[in-house]
C-alpha positions as CSV (number, residue, x, y, z in Angstrom):
1,M,25.1,-16.5,-45.4
2,D,21.5,-17.4,-44.9
3,L,18.6,-16.7,-42.5
4,V,15.6,-19.0,-42.2
5,C,11.9,-18.2,-42.1
6,T,10.7,-19.8,-38.8
7,R,7.2,-20.2,-40.2
8,C,7.9,-22.2,-43.4
9,G,11.6,-23.1,-43.2
10,E,12.7,-21.4,-46.4
11,P,16.3,-20.2,-46.3
12,W,17.0,-16.6,-47.5
13,N,20.2,-14.9,-48.3
14,M,20.9,-12.4,-45.5
15,D,21.7,-9.5,-48.0
16,H,18.3,-10.1,-49.7
17,V,16.5,-10.0,-46.4
18,L,18.3,-6.9,-45.1
19,H,19.0,-4.8,-48.2
20,E,17.3,-6.0,-51.4
21,A,13.7,-6.7,-50.2
22,P,13.4,-5.9,-46.5
23,G,9.7,-4.9,-46.8
24,D,8.9,-8.4,-48.1
25,F,9.6,-10.0,-44.7
26,R,8.0,-9.8,-41.3
27,R,10.9,-10.0,-39.0
28,K,12.6,-8.7,-35.8
29,G,16.4,-8.7,-36.0
30,G,17.3,-12.1,-37.5
31,L,14.0,-13.7,-36.6
32,I,12.0,-14.1,-39.8
33,M,8.3,-14.7,-38.8
34,R,6.9,-14.6,-42.4
35,C,8.5,-14.5,-45.8
36,P,7.3,-13.9,-49.4
37,V,6.9,-17.6,-50.1
38,C,4.9,-18.5,-46.9
39,P,1.5,-20.0,-47.7
40,V,-1.6,-18.2,-46.4
41,K,-2.2,-20.9,-43.8
42,P,0.7,-22.0,-41.7
43,P,2.3,-25.1,-43.3
44,V,2.0,-28.5,-41.7
45,L,5.6,-29.6,-41.2
46,P,7.1,-32.8,-39.8
47,D,7.9,-32.8,-36.1
48,M,11.7,-32.7,-36.7
49,E,11.3,-29.6,-39.0
50,Q,9.1,-27.9,-36.4
51,A,11.7,-28.6,-33.7
52,R,14.5,-27.2,-36.0
53,L,12.5,-24.0,-36.6
54,R,11.9,-23.6,-32.9
55,R,15.6,-23.9,-32.3
56,I,16.3,-21.3,-34.9
57,A,13.6,-18.9,-33.5
58,T,15.1,-19.3,-30.0
59,L,18.6,-18.5,-31.3
60,A,17.3,-15.5,-33.3
61,K,15.7,-14.1,-30.2
62,L,18.9,-14.6,-28.2
63,F,21.0,-12.9,-30.9
64,G,18.5,-10.0,-31.3
65,D,19.9,-7.5,-33.8
66,D,23.2,-9.4,-34.3
67,V,22.1,-10.8,-37.6
68,D,25.6,-11.7,-38.7
69,G,26.2,-13.7,-35.5
70,L,23.0,-15.6,-36.0
71,A,23.8,-16.4,-39.6
72,V,27.2,-17.8,-38.7
73,T,25.7,-19.8,-35.8
74,L,23.0,-21.3,-38.1
75,A,25.7,-22.3,-40.6
76,D,28.1,-23.7,-38.0
77,G,25.3,-25.5,-36.2
78,D,24.0,-27.2,-39.4
79,L,20.6,-25.6,-38.9
80,L,20.3,-24.5,-42.5
């Protein structure tokens, strides 16, 4: 299952984020605010992608530390 960086939109395997390289991510619960591939400057993304990332960020905040629940919701909601 994947989580998504809400800054650049890159999907990441949940096990990688939580167990393999947790120090490479700036995150709170399932909300990834910066990942290893984020450019120095925030990327310029199309409006639809920005809206998708805002939805993901909102869901991540609602789920808090329930990272499993967030990952399932992202997959079921076609937000990946």
